[in-house]
LUMLUMDREN-2810 file (N, C-alpha, C; in Angstrom, 1 decimal):
<atoms>
<atom><aa>M</aa><ch>A</ch><at>N</at><xx>-47.3</xx><yy>167.2</yy><zz>-91.8</zz></atom>
<atom><aa>M</aa><ch>A</ch><at>CA</at><xx>-46.6</xx><yy>166.0</yy><zz>-91.2</zz></atom>
<atom><aa>M</aa><ch>A</ch><at>C</at><xx>-46.1</xx><yy>166.4</yy><zz>-89.8</zz></atom>
<atom><aa>E</aa><ch>A</ch><at>N</at><xx>-46.4</xx><yy>165.5</yy><zz>-88.9</zz></atom>
<atom><aa>E</aa><ch>A</ch><at>CA</at><xx>-45.9</xx><yy>165.6</yy><zz>-87.6</zz></atom>
<atom><aa>E</aa><ch>A</ch><at>C</at><xx>-44.6</xx><yy>165.0</yy><zz>-87.3</zz></atom>
<atom><aa>Y</aa><ch>A</ch><at>N</at><xx>-44.2</xx><yy>164.0</yy><zz>-88.2</zz></atom>
<atom><aa>Y</aa><ch>A</ch><at>CA</at><xx>-43.0</xx><yy>163.2</yy><zz>-87.9</zz></atom>
<atom><aa>Y</aa><ch>A</ch><at>C</at><xx>-42.0</xx><yy>163.2</yy><zz>-89.0</zz></atom>
<atom><aa>V</aa><ch>A</ch><at>N</at><xx>-40.7</xx><yy>163.1</yy><zz>-88.6</zz></atom>
<atom><aa>V</aa><ch>A</ch><at>CA</at><xx>-39.7</xx><yy>162.9</yy><zz>-89.6</zz></atom>
<atom><aa>V</aa><ch>A</ch><at>C</at><xx>-39.0</xx><yy>161.6</yy><zz>-89.2</zz></atom>
<atom><aa>L</aa><ch>A</ch><at>N</at><xx>-38.8</xx><yy>160.8</yy><zz>-90.2</zz></atom>
<atom><aa>L</aa><ch>A</ch><at>CA</at><xx>-38.1</xx><yy>159.5</yy><zz>-90.0</zz></atom>
<atom><aa>L</aa><ch>A</ch><at>C</at><xx>-36.7</xx><yy>159.6</yy><zz>-90.8</zz></atom>
<atom><aa>F</aa><ch>A</ch><at>N</at><xx>-35.7</xx><yy>159.6</yy><zz>-90.0</zz></atom>
<atom><aa>F</aa><ch>A</ch><at>CA</at><xx>-34.3</xx><yy>159.7</yy><zz>-90.6</zz></atom>
<atom><aa>F</aa><ch>A</ch><at>C</at><xx>-33.9</xx><yy>158.3</yy><zz>-90.9</zz></atom>
<atom><aa>T</aa><ch>A</ch><at>N</at><xx>-33.5</xx><yy>158.1</yy><zz>-92.1</zz></atom>
<atom><aa>T</aa><ch>A</ch><at>CA</at><xx>-33.1</xx><yy>156.7</yy><zz>-92.6</zz></atom>
<atom><aa>T</aa><ch>A</ch><at>C</at><xx>-31.8</xx><yy>156.8</yy><zz>-93.4</zz></atom>
<atom><aa>M</aa><ch>A</ch><at>N</at><xx>-31.3</xx><yy>155.6</yy><zz>-93.8</zz></atom>
<atom><aa>M</aa><ch>A</ch><at>CA</at><xx>-30.2</xx><yy>155.6</yy><zz>-94.7</zz></atom>
<atom><aa>M</aa><ch>A</ch><at>C</at><xx>-30.3</xx><yy>154.4</yy><zz>-95.6</zz></atom>
<atom><aa>N</aa><ch>A</ch><at>N</at><xx>-29.7</xx><yy>154.4</yy><zz>-96.8</zz></atom>
<atom><aa>N</aa><ch>A</ch><at>CA</at><xx>-29.7</xx><yy>153.3</yy><zz>-97.7</zz></atom>
<atom><aa>N</aa><ch>A</ch><at>C</at><xx>-29.1</xx><yy>152.1</yy><zz>-97.1</zz></atom>
<atom><aa>G</aa><ch>A</ch><at>N</at><xx>-29.7</xx><yy>150.9</yy><zz>-97.5</zz></atom>
<atom><aa>G</aa><ch>A</ch><at>CA</at><xx>-29.2</xx><yy>149.6</yy><zz>-97.0</zz></atom>
<atom><aa>G</aa><ch>A</ch><at>C</at><xx>-29.5</xx><yy>149.3</yy><zz>-95.6</zz></atom>
<atom><aa>C</aa><ch>A</ch><at>N</at><xx>-30.3</xx><yy>150.0</yy><zz>-95.0</zz></atom>
<atom><aa>C</aa><ch>A</ch><at>CA</at><xx>-30.6</xx><yy>149.8</yy><zz>-93.5</zz></atom>
<atom><aa>C</aa><ch>A</ch><at>C</at><xx>-31.9</xx><yy>149.0</yy><zz>-93.4</zz></atom>
<atom><aa>L</aa><ch>A</ch><at>N</at><xx>-31.8</xx><yy>147.8</yy><zz>-92.9</zz></atom>
<atom><aa>L</aa><ch>A</ch><at>CA</at><xx>-32.9</xx><yy>146.9</yy><zz>-92.7</zz></atom>
<atom><aa>L</aa><ch>A</ch><at>C</at><xx>-33.8</xx><yy>147.4</yy><zz>-91.6</zz></atom>
<atom><aa>K</aa><ch>A</ch><at>N</at><xx>-33.3</xx><yy>148.0</yy><zz>-90.6</zz></atom>
<atom><aa>K</aa><ch>A</ch><at>CA</at><xx>-34.1</xx><yy>148.5</yy><zz>-89.5</zz></atom>
<atom><aa>K</aa><ch>A</ch><at>C</at><xx>-34.9</xx><yy>149.7</yy><zz>-90.0</zz></atom>
<atom><aa>C</aa><ch>A</ch><at>N</at><xx>-34.3</xx><yy>150.5</yy><zz>-90.9</zz></atom>
<atom><aa>C</aa><ch>A</ch><at>CA</at><xx>-35.1</xx><yy>151.6</yy><zz>-91.5</zz></atom>
<atom><aa>C</aa><ch>A</ch><at>C</at><xx>-36.3</xx><yy>151.1</yy><zz>-92.3</zz></atom>
<atom><aa>L</aa><ch>A</ch><at>N</at><xx>-36.1</xx><yy>150.0</yy><zz>-93.0</zz></atom>
<atom><aa>L</aa><ch>A</ch><at>CA</at><xx>-37.3</xx><yy>149.4</yy><zz>-93.7</zz></atom>
<atom><aa>L</aa><ch>A</ch><at>C</at><xx>-38.3</xx><yy>148.9</yy><zz>-92.7</zz></atom>
<atom><aa>E</aa><ch>A</ch><at>N</at><xx>-37.9</xx><yy>148.3</yy><zz>-91.7</zz></atom>
<atom><aa>E</aa><ch>A</ch><at>CA</at><xx>-38.8</xx><yy>147.9</yy><zz>-90.6</zz></atom>
<atom><aa>E</aa><ch>A</ch><at>C</at><xx>-39.5</xx><yy>149.0</yy><zz>-90.0</zz></atom>
<atom><aa>A</aa><ch>A</ch><at>N</at><xx>-38.8</xx><yy>150.1</yy><zz>-89.7</zz></atom>
<atom><aa>A</aa><ch>A</ch><at>CA</at><xx>-39.4</xx><yy>151.3</yy><zz>-89.1</zz></atom>
<atom><aa>A</aa><ch>A</ch><at>C</at><xx>-40.5</xx><yy>151.9</yy><zz>-90.1</zz></atom>
<atom><aa>K</aa><ch>A</ch><at>N</at><xx>-40.2</xx><yy>152.0</yy><zz>-91.4</zz></atom>
<atom><aa>K</aa><ch>A</ch><at>CA</at><xx>-41.2</xx><yy>152.5</yy><zz>-92.3</zz></atom>
<atom><aa>K</aa><ch>A</ch><at>C</at><xx>-42.4</xx><yy>151.6</yy><zz>-92.4</zz></atom>
<atom><aa>K</aa><ch>A</ch><at>N</at><xx>-42.2</xx><yy>150.3</yy><zz>-92.3</zz></atom>
<atom><aa>K</aa><ch>A</ch><at>CA</at><xx>-43.3</xx><yy>149.3</yy><zz>-92.3</zz></atom>
<atom><aa>K</aa><ch>A</ch><at>C</at><xx>-44.2</xx><yy>149.5</yy><zz>-91.1</zz></atom>
<atom><aa>L</aa><ch>A</ch><at>N</at><xx>-43.5</xx><yy>149.7</yy><zz>-89.9</zz></atom>
<atom><aa>L</aa><ch>A</ch><at>CA</at><xx>-44.3</xx><yy>149.9</yy><zz>-88.7</zz></atom>
<atom><aa>L</aa><ch>A</ch><at>C</at><xx>-45.1</xx><yy>151.1</yy><zz>-88.7</zz></atom>
<atom><aa>L</aa><ch>A</ch><at>N</at><xx>-44.5</xx><yy>152.2</yy><zz>-89.2</zz></atom>
<atom><aa>L</aa><ch>A</ch><at>CA</at><xx>-45.2</xx><yy>153.5</yy><zz>-89.2</zz></atom>
<atom><aa>L</aa><ch>A</ch><at>C</at><xx>-46.4</xx><yy>153.4</yy><zz>-90.2</zz></atom>
<atom><aa>N</aa><ch>A</ch><at>N</at><xx>-46.2</xx><yy>152.8</yy><zz>-91.3</zz></atom>
<atom><aa>N</aa><ch>A</ch><at>CA</at><xx>-47.2</xx><yy>152.6</yy><zz>-92.3</zz></atom>
<atom><aa>N</aa><ch>A</ch><at>C</at><xx>-48.4</xx><yy>151.7</yy><zz>-91.8</zz></atom>
<atom><aa>E</aa><ch>A</ch><at>N</at><xx>-48.0</xx><yy>150.7</yy><zz>-91.1</zz></atom>
<atom><aa>E</aa><ch>A</ch><at>CA</at><xx>-49.0</xx><yy>149.8</yy><zz>-90.5</zz></atom>
<atom><aa>E</aa><ch>A</ch><at>C</at><xx>-49.9</xx><yy>150.5</yy><zz>-89.5</zz></atom>
<atom><aa>Y</aa><ch>A</ch><at>N</at><xx>-49.3</xx><yy>151.4</yy><zz>-88.7</zz></atom>
<atom><aa>Y</aa><ch>A</ch><at>CA</at><xx>-50.1</xx><yy>152.2</yy><zz>-87.8</zz></atom>
<atom><aa>Y</aa><ch>A</ch><at>C</at><xx>-50.6</xx><yy>153.5</yy><zz>-88.4</zz></atom>
<atom><aa>R</aa><ch>A</ch><at>N</at><xx>-50.4</xx><yy>153.7</yy><zz>-89.7</zz></atom>
<atom><aa>R</aa><ch>A</ch><at>CA</at><xx>-51.0</xx><yy>154.8</yy><zz>-90.4</zz></atom>
<atom><aa>R</aa><ch>A</ch><at>C</at><xx>-50.5</xx><yy>156.1</yy><zz>-90.0</zz></atom>
<atom><aa>Y</aa><ch>A</ch><at>N</at><xx>-49.2</xx><yy>156.2</yy><zz>-89.5</zz></atom>
<atom><aa>Y</aa><ch>A</ch><at>CA</at><xx>-48.6</xx><yy>157.5</yy><zz>-89.2</zz></atom>
<atom><aa>Y</aa><ch>A</ch><at>C</at><xx>-48.1</xx><yy>158.1</yy><zz>-90.5</zz></atom>
<atom><aa>S</aa><ch>A</ch><at>N</at><xx>-48.3</xx><yy>159.4</yy><zz>-90.7</zz></atom>
<atom><aa>S</aa><ch>A</ch><at>CA</at><xx>-47.8</xx><yy>160.0</yy><zz>-91.8</zz></atom>
<atom><aa>S</aa><ch>A</ch><at>C</at><xx>-46.5</xx><yy>160.7</yy><zz>-91.4</zz></atom>
<atom><aa>Y</aa><ch>A</ch><at>N</at><xx>-45.5</xx><yy>160.6</yy><zz>-92.2</zz></atom>
<atom><aa>Y</aa><ch>A</ch><at>CA</at><xx>-44.1</xx><yy>161.1</yy><zz>-91.9</zz></atom>
<atom><aa>Y</aa><ch>A</ch><at>C</at><xx>-43.4</xx><yy>161.5</yy><zz>-93.2</zz></atom>
<atom><aa>I</aa><ch>A</ch><at>N</at><xx>-42.4</xx><yy>162.3</yy><zz>-92.9</zz></atom>
<atom><aa>I</aa><ch>A</ch><at>CA</at><xx>-41.5</xx><yy>162.7</yy><zz>-94.0</zz></atom>
<atom><aa>I</aa><ch>A</ch><at>C</at><xx>-40.2</xx><yy>161.9</yy><zz>-93.8</zz></atom>
<atom><aa>E</aa><ch>A</ch><at>N</at><xx>-39.7</xx><yy>161.2</yy><zz>-94.8</zz></atom>
<atom><aa>E</aa><ch>A</ch><at>CA</at><xx>-38.5</xx><yy>160.4</yy><zz>-94.7</zz></atom>
<atom><aa>E</aa><ch>A</ch><at>C</at><xx>-37.3</xx><yy>161.3</yy><zz>-95.2</zz></atom>
<atom><aa>K</aa><ch>A</ch><at>N</at><xx>-36.3</xx><yy>161.3</yy><zz>-94.4</zz></atom>
<atom><aa>K</aa><ch>A</ch><at>CA</at><xx>-35.1</xx><yy>162.1</yy><zz>-94.7</zz></atom>
<atom><aa>K</aa><ch>A</ch><at>C</at><xx>-33.9</xx><yy>161.1</yy><zz>-94.7</zz></atom>
<atom><aa>N</aa><ch>A</ch><at>N</at><xx>-33.2</xx><yy>160.9</yy><zz>-95.8</zz></atom>
<atom><aa>N</aa><ch>A</ch><at>CA</at><xx>-32.1</xx><yy>160.0</yy><zz>-95.9</zz></atom>
<atom><aa>N</aa><ch>A</ch><at>C</at><xx>-30.8</xx><yy>160.7</yy><zz>-95.6</zz></atom>
<atom><aa>I</aa><ch>A</ch><at>N</at><xx>-30.2</xx><yy>160.3</yy><zz>-94.5</zz></atom>
<atom><aa>I</aa><ch>A</ch><at>CA</at><xx>-29.0</xx><yy>161.0</yy><zz>-94.0</zz></atom>
<atom><aa>I</aa><ch>A</ch><at>C</at><xx>-27.8</xx><yy>160.8</yy><zz>-94.8</zz></atom>
<atom><aa>L</aa><ch>A</ch><at>N</at><xx>-27.8</xx><yy>159.8</yy><zz>-95.7</zz></atom>
<atom><aa>L</aa><ch>A</ch><at>CA</at><xx>-26.7</xx><yy>159.6</yy><zz>-96.6</zz></atom>
<atom><aa>L</aa><ch>A</ch><at>C</at><xx>-26.7</xx><yy>160.5</yy><zz>-97.8</zz></atom>
<atom><aa>L</aa><ch>A</ch><at>N</at><xx>-27.9</xx><yy>160.8</yy><zz>-98.2</zz></atom>
<atom><aa>L</aa><ch>A</ch><at>CA</at><xx>-28.1</xx><yy>161.6</yy><zz>-99.4</zz></atom>
<atom><aa>L</aa><ch>A</ch><at>C</at><xx>-28.4</xx><yy>163.1</yy><zz>-99.2</zz></atom>
<atom><aa>D</aa><ch>A</ch><at>N</at><xx>-28.7</xx><yy>163.4</yy><zz>-98.0</zz></atom>
<atom><aa>D</aa><ch>A</ch><at>CA</at><xx>-29.2</xx><yy>164.8</yy><zz>-97.7</zz></atom>
<atom><aa>D</aa><ch>A</ch><at>C</at><xx>-28.3</xx><yy>165.4</yy><zz>-96.6</zz></atom>
<atom><aa>V</aa><ch>A</ch><at>N</at><xx>-27.5</xx><yy>166.3</yy><zz>-96.9</zz></atom>
<atom><aa>V</aa><ch>A</ch><at>CA</at><xx>-26.6</xx><yy>167.0</yy><zz>-95.9</zz></atom>
<atom><aa>V</aa><ch>A</ch><at>C</at><xx>-27.4</xx><yy>167.7</yy><zz>-94.9</zz></atom>
<atom><aa>D</aa><ch>A</ch><at>N</at><xx>-28.5</xx><yy>168.4</yy><zz>-95.3</zz></atom>
<atom><aa>D</aa><ch>A</ch><at>CA</at><xx>-29.3</xx><yy>169.1</yy><zz>-94.3</zz></atom>
<atom><aa>D</aa><ch>A</ch><at>C</at><xx>-30.0</xx><yy>168.2</yy><zz>-93.3</zz></atom>
<atom><aa>A</aa><ch>A</ch><at>N</at><xx>-30.4</xx><yy>167.0</yy><zz>-93.8</zz></atom>
<atom><aa>A</aa><ch>A</ch><at>CA</at><xx>-30.9</xx><yy>166.0</yy><zz>-92.9</zz></atom>
<atom><aa>A</aa><ch>A</ch><at>C</at><xx>-29.9</xx><yy>165.5</yy><zz>-91.9</zz></atom>
<atom><aa>R</aa><ch>A</ch><at>N</at><xx>-28.7</xx><yy>165.3</yy><zz>-92.3</zz></atom>
<atom><aa>R</aa><ch>A</ch><at>CA</at><xx>-27.6</xx><yy>165.0</yy><zz>-91.3</zz></atom>
<atom><aa>R</aa><ch>A</ch><at>C</at><xx>-27.4</xx><yy>166.0</yy><zz>-90.3</zz></atom>
<atom><aa>I</aa><ch>A</ch><at>N</at><xx>-27.4</xx><yy>167.3</yy><zz>-90.7</zz></atom>
<atom><aa>I</aa><ch>A</ch><at>CA</at><xx>-27.3</xx><yy>168.4</yy><zz>-89.7</zz></atom>
<atom><aa>I</aa><ch>A</ch><at>C</at><xx>-28.4</xx><yy>168.4</yy><zz>-88.8</zz></atom>
<atom><aa>E</aa><ch>A</ch><at>N</at><xx>-29.6</xx><yy>168.2</yy><zz>-89.3</zz></atom>
<atom><aa>E</aa><ch>A</ch><at>CA</at><xx>-30.8</xx><yy>168.3</yy><zz>-88.5</zz></atom>
<atom><aa>E</aa><ch>A</ch><at>C</at><xx>-30.8</xx><yy>167.1</yy><zz>-87.5</zz></atom>
<atom><aa>L</aa><ch>A</ch><at>N</at><xx>-30.4</xx><yy>165.9</yy><zz>-87.9</zz></atom>
<atom><aa>L</aa><ch>A</ch><at>CA</at><xx>-30.4</xx><yy>164.8</yy><zz>-87.0</zz></atom>
<atom><aa>L</aa><ch>A</ch><at>C</at><xx>-29.3</xx><yy>165.0</yy><zz>-85.9</zz></atom>
<atom><aa>L</aa><ch>A</ch><at>N</at><xx>-28.2</xx><yy>165.5</yy><zz>-86.3</zz></atom>
<atom><aa>L</aa><ch>A</ch><at>CA</at><xx>-27.1</xx><yy>165.7</yy><zz>-85.3</zz></atom>
<atom><aa>L</aa><ch>A</ch><at>C</at><xx>-27.6</xx><yy>166.7</yy><zz>-84.2</zz></atom>
<atom><aa>K</aa><ch>A</ch><at>N</at><xx>-28.5</xx><yy>167.6</yy><zz>-84.5</zz></atom>
<atom><aa>K</aa><ch>A</ch><at>CA</at><xx>-29.0</xx><yy>168.6</yy><zz>-83.5</zz></atom>
<atom><aa>K</aa><ch>A</ch><at>C</at><xx>-29.8</xx><yy>167.9</yy><zz>-82.4</zz></atom>
<atom><aa>H</aa><ch>A</ch><at>N</at><xx>-30.4</xx><yy>166.7</yy><zz>-82.8</zz></atom>
<atom><aa>H</aa><ch>A</ch><at>CA</at><xx>-31.2</xx><yy>166.0</yy><zz>-81.9</zz></atom>
<atom><aa>H</aa><ch>A</ch><at>C</at><xx>-30.6</xx><yy>164.8</yy><zz>-81.2</zz></atom>
<atom><aa>V</aa><ch>A</ch><at>N</at><xx>-29.7</xx><yy>164.1</yy><zz>-81.8</zz></atom>
<atom><aa>V</aa><ch>A</ch><at>CA</at><xx>-29.1</xx><yy>162.9</yy><zz>-81.2</zz></atom>
<atom><aa>V</aa><ch>A</ch><at>C</at><xx>-27.6</xx><yy>162.9</yy><zz>-81.1</zz></atom>
<atom><aa>N</aa><ch>A</ch><at>N</at><xx>-26.9</xx><yy>163.9</yy><zz>-81.7</zz></atom>
<atom><aa>N</aa><ch>A</ch><at>CA</at><xx>-25.5</xx><yy>164.0</yy><zz>-81.6</zz></atom>
<atom><aa>N</aa><ch>A</ch><at>C</at><xx>-24.7</xx><yy>162.9</yy><zz>-82.2</zz></atom>
<atom><aa>E</aa><ch>A</ch><at>N</at><xx>-25.3</xx><yy>162.1</yy><zz>-83.0</zz></atom>
<atom><aa>E</aa><ch>A</ch><at>CA</at><xx>-24.6</xx><yy>161.1</yy><zz>-83.8</zz></atom>
<atom><aa>E</aa><ch>A</ch><at>C</at><xx>-25.4</xx><yy>160.7</yy><zz>-85.0</zz></atom>
<atom><aa>L</aa><ch>A</ch><at>N</at><xx>-24.8</xx><yy>160.1</yy><zz>-86.0</zz></atom>
<atom><aa>L</aa><ch>A</ch><at>CA</at><xx>-25.5</xx><yy>159.7</yy><zz>-87.2</zz></atom>
<atom><aa>L</aa><ch>A</ch><at>C</at><xx>-25.9</xx><yy>158.3</yy><zz>-87.0</zz></atom>
<atom><aa>V</aa><ch>A</ch><at>N</at><xx>-27.1</xx><yy>158.1</yy><zz>-86.7</zz></atom>
<atom><aa>V</aa><ch>A</ch><at>CA</at><xx>-27.7</xx><yy>156.8</yy><zz>-86.5</zz></atom>
<atom><aa>V</aa><ch>A</ch><at>C</at><xx>-29.1</xx><yy>156.7</yy><zz>-87.3</zz></atom>
<atom><aa>A</aa><ch>A</ch><at>N</at><xx>-29.5</xx><yy>155.6</yy><zz>-87.6</zz></atom>
<atom><aa>A</aa><ch>A</ch><at>CA</at><xx>-30.8</xx><yy>155.4</yy><zz>-88.2</zz></atom>
<atom><aa>A</aa><ch>A</ch><at>C</at><xx>-31.3</xx><yy>154.0</yy><zz>-88.0</zz></atom>
<atom><aa>P</aa><ch>A</ch><at>N</at><xx>-32.6</xx><yy>153.9</yy><zz>-87.9</zz></atom>
<atom><aa>P</aa><ch>A</ch><at>CA</at><xx>-33.7</xx><yy>154.9</yy><zz>-88.0</zz></atom>
<atom><aa>P</aa><ch>A</ch><at>C</at><xx>-33.9</xx><yy>155.7</yy><zz>-86.7</zz></atom>
<atom><aa>V</aa><ch>A</ch><at>N</at><xx>-34.3</xx><yy>156.9</yy><zz>-86.9</zz></atom>
<atom><aa>V</aa><ch>A</ch><at>CA</at><xx>-34.6</xx><yy>157.8</yy><zz>-85.8</zz></atom>
<atom><aa>V</aa><ch>A</ch><at>C</at><xx>-35.9</xx><yy>158.5</yy><zz>-86.2</zz></atom>
<atom><aa>L</aa><ch>A</ch><at>N</at><xx>-36.9</xx><yy>158.5</yy><zz>-85.2</zz></atom>
<atom><aa>L</aa><ch>A</ch><at>CA</at><xx>-38.2</xx><yy>159.2</yy><zz>-85.5</zz></atom>
<atom><aa>L</aa><ch>A</ch><at>C</at><xx>-38.2</xx><yy>160.4</yy><zz>-84.6</zz></atom>
<atom><aa>L</aa><ch>A</ch><at>N</at><xx>-38.5</xx><yy>161.6</yy><zz>-85.3</zz></atom>
<atom><aa>L</aa><ch>A</ch><at>CA</at><xx>-38.6</xx><yy>162.8</yy><zz>-84.6</zz></atom>
<atom><aa>L</aa><ch>A</ch><at>C</at><xx>-40.1</xx><yy>163.3</yy><zz>-84.6</zz></atom>
<atom><aa>N</aa><ch>A</ch><at>N</at><xx>-40.6</xx><yy>163.6</yy><zz>-83.5</zz></atom>
<atom><aa>N</aa><ch>A</ch><at>CA</at><xx>-41.9</xx><yy>164.2</yy><zz>-83.4</zz></atom>
<atom><aa>N</aa><ch>A</ch><at>C</at><xx>-41.7</xx><yy>165.7</yy><zz>-83.5</zz></atom>
<atom><aa>L</aa><ch>A</ch><at>N</at><xx>-42.3</xx><yy>166.4</yy><zz>-84.5</zz></atom>
<atom><aa>L</aa><ch>A</ch><at>CA</at><xx>-42.1</xx><yy>167.8</yy><zz>-84.8</zz></atom>
<atom><aa>L</aa><ch>A</ch><at>C</at><xx>-42.9</xx><yy>168.7</yy><zz>-83.8</zz></atom>
<atom><aa>K</aa><ch>A</ch><at>N</at><xx>-43.9</xx><yy>168.1</yy><zz>-83.2</zz></atom>
<atom><aa>K</aa><ch>A</ch><at>CA</at><xx>-44.7</xx><yy>168.9</yy><zz>-82.3</zz></atom>
<atom><aa>K</aa><ch>A</ch><at>C</at><xx>-44.0</xx><yy>169.2</yy><zz>-81.0</zz></atom>
<atom><aa>N</aa><ch>A</ch><at>N</at><xx>-43.3</xx><yy>168.1</yy><zz>-80.5</zz></atom>
<atom><aa>N</aa><ch>A</ch><at>CA</at><xx>-42.6</xx><yy>168.3</yy><zz>-79.1</zz></atom>
<atom><aa>N</aa><ch>A</ch><at>C</at><xx>-41.1</xx><yy>168.0</yy><zz>-79.1</zz></atom>
<atom><aa>N</aa><ch>A</ch><at>N</at><xx>-40.6</xx><yy>167.7</yy><zz>-80.3</zz></atom>
<atom><aa>N</aa><ch>A</ch><at>CA</at><xx>-39.2</xx><yy>167.4</yy><zz>-80.5</zz></atom>
<atom><aa>N</aa><ch>A</ch><at>C</at><xx>-38.7</xx><yy>166.1</yy><zz>-79.8</zz></atom>
<atom><aa>Q</aa><ch>A</ch><at>N</at><xx>-39.7</xx><yy>165.2</yy><zz>-79.5</zz></atom>
<atom><aa>Q</aa><ch>A</ch><at>CA</at><xx>-39.3</xx><yy>163.9</yy><zz>-78.9</zz></atom>
<atom><aa>Q</aa><ch>A</ch><at>C</at><xx>-38.7</xx><yy>163.1</yy><zz>-80.0</zz></atom>
<atom><aa>V</aa><ch>A</ch><at>N</at><xx>-37.6</xx><yy>162.4</yy><zz>-79.5</zz></atom>
<atom><aa>V</aa><ch>A</ch><at>CA</at><xx>-36.9</xx><yy>161.5</yy><zz>-80.5</zz></atom>
<atom><aa>V</aa><ch>A</ch><at>C</at><xx>-37.0</xx><yy>160.1</yy><zz>-80.0</zz></atom>
<atom><aa>L</aa><ch>A</ch><at>N</at><xx>-37.2</xx><yy>159.2</yy><zz>-80.9</zz></atom>
<atom><aa>L</aa><ch>A</ch><at>CA</at><xx>-37.2</xx><yy>157.8</yy><zz>-80.6</zz></atom>
<atom><aa>L</aa><ch>A</ch><at>C</at><xx>-36.2</xx><yy>157.1</yy><zz>-81.5</zz></atom>
<atom><aa>L</aa><ch>A</ch><at>N</at><xx>-35.3</xx><yy>156.4</yy><zz>-80.9</zz></atom>
<atom><aa>L</aa><ch>A</ch><at>CA</at><xx>-34.3</xx><yy>155.5</yy><zz>-81.6</zz></atom>
<atom><aa>L</aa><ch>A</ch><at>C</at><xx>-35.0</xx><yy>154.2</yy><zz>-82.0</zz></atom>
<atom><aa>W</aa><ch>A</ch><at>N</at><xx>-34.4</xx><yy>153.4</yy><zz>-82.8</zz></atom>
<atom><aa>W</aa><ch>A</ch><at>CA</at><xx>-35.1</xx><yy>152.2</yy><zz>-83.3</zz></atom>
<atom><aa>W</aa><ch>A</ch><at>C</at><xx>-35.5</xx><yy>151.3</yy><zz>-82.1</zz></atom>
<atom><aa>H</aa><ch>A</ch><at>N</at><xx>-34.6</xx><yy>151.0</yy><zz>-81.1</zz></atom>
<atom><aa>H</aa><ch>A</ch><at>CA</at><xx>-35.0</xx><yy>150.1</yy><zz>-80.1</zz></atom>
<atom><aa>H</aa><ch>A</ch><at>C</at><xx>-36.2</xx><yy>150.6</yy><zz>-79.3</zz></atom>
<atom><aa>E</aa><ch>A</ch><at>N</at><xx>-36.4</xx><yy>151.9</yy><zz>-79.2</zz></atom>
<atom><aa>E</aa><ch>A</ch><at>CA</at><xx>-37.5</xx><yy>152.5</yy><zz>-78.6</zz></atom>
<atom><aa>E</aa><ch>A</ch><at>C</at><xx>-38.8</xx><yy>152.5</yy><zz>-79.5</zz></atom>
<atom><aa>L</aa><ch>A</ch><at>N</at><xx>-38.6</xx><yy>152.7</yy><zz>-80.7</zz></atom>
<atom><aa>L</aa><ch>A</ch><at>CA</at><xx>-39.6</xx><yy>152.8</yy><zz>-81.7</zz></atom>
<atom><aa>L</aa><ch>A</ch><at>C</at><xx>-40.3</xx><yy>151.4</yy><zz>-81.9</zz></atom>
<atom><aa>K</aa><ch>A</ch><at>N</at><xx>-39.5</xx><yy>150.4</yy><zz>-82.0</zz></atom>
<atom><aa>K</aa><ch>A</ch><at>CA</at><xx>-40.1</xx><yy>149.1</yy><zz>-82.2</zz></atom>
<atom><aa>K</aa><ch>A</ch><at>C</at><xx>-40.9</xx><yy>148.5</yy><zz>-81.0</zz></atom>
<atom><aa>N</aa><ch>A</ch><at>N</at><xx>-40.7</xx><yy>149.1</yy><zz>-79.8</zz></atom>
<atom><aa>N</aa><ch>A</ch><at>CA</at><xx>-41.4</xx><yy>148.7</yy><zz>-78.6</zz></atom>
<atom><aa>N</aa><ch>A</ch><at>C</at><xx>-42.6</xx><yy>149.5</yy><zz>-78.3</zz></atom>
<atom><aa>Q</aa><ch>A</ch><at>N</at><xx>-42.9</xx><yy>150.5</yy><zz>-79.1</zz></atom>
<atom><aa>Q</aa><ch>A</ch><at>CA</at><xx>-44.0</xx><yy>151.5</yy><zz>-78.9</zz></atom>
<atom><aa>Q</aa><ch>A</ch><at>C</at><xx>-45.3</xx><yy>151.0</yy><zz>-79.5</zz></atom>
<atom><aa>K</aa><ch>A</ch><at>N</at><xx>-46.3</xx><yy>151.0</yy><zz>-78.8</zz></atom>
<atom><aa>K</aa><ch>A</ch><at>CA</at><xx>-47.6</xx><yy>150.8</yy><zz>-79.4</zz></atom>
<atom><aa>K</aa><ch>A</ch><at>C</at><xx>-48.2</xx><yy>152.1</yy><zz>-79.9</zz></atom>
<atom><aa>T</aa><ch>A</ch><at>N</at><xx>-48.0</xx><yy>153.1</yy><zz>-79.2</zz></atom>
<atom><aa>T</aa><ch>A</ch><at>CA</at><xx>-48.4</xx><yy>154.5</yy><zz>-79.6</zz></atom>
<atom><aa>T</aa><ch>A</ch><at>C</at><xx>-47.1</xx><yy>155.3</yy><zz>-79.8</zz></atom>
<atom><aa>I</aa><ch>A</ch><at>N</at><xx>-46.9</xx><yy>155.9</yy><zz>-80.8</zz></atom>
<atom><aa>I</aa><ch>A</ch><at>CA</at><xx>-45.7</xx><yy>156.6</yy><zz>-81.1</zz></atom>
<atom><aa>I</aa><ch>A</ch><at>C</at><xx>-45.7</xx><yy>158.0</yy><zz>-80.8</zz></atom>
<atom><aa>C</aa><ch>A</ch><at>N</at><xx>-44.8</xx><yy>158.5</yy><zz>-79.9</zz></atom>
<atom><aa>C</aa><ch>A</ch><at>CA</at><xx>-44.6</xx><yy>159.9</yy><zz>-79.6</zz></atom>
<atom><aa>C</aa><ch>A</ch><at>C</at><xx>-45.9</xx><yy>160.7</yy><zz>-79.3</zz></atom>
<atom><aa>E</aa><ch>A</ch><at>N</at><xx>-46.7</xx><yy>160.2</yy><zz>-78.5</zz></atom>
<atom><aa>E</aa><ch>A</ch><at>CA</at><xx>-47.9</xx><yy>160.9</yy><zz>-78.3</zz></atom>
<atom><aa>E</aa><ch>A</ch><at>C</at><xx>-48.0</xx><yy>161.4</yy><zz>-76.8</zz></atom>
</atoms>
């Protein structure tokens, strides 16, 4: 997997992000920041706040927040 999608329960934008990634056939690992302490720590290393959804490209550590992600035709390439 090249991507990590940080999400949280009850987040409509997170559902939209997953739908978008699936539509473009990107494979990703989902990490729920409400349920997974390690995911929270990992997210904080990249964006310094607990927000979701956030997409992390593991190849180059590029981070896209939701407003950036929804406007991308090609994601993190």
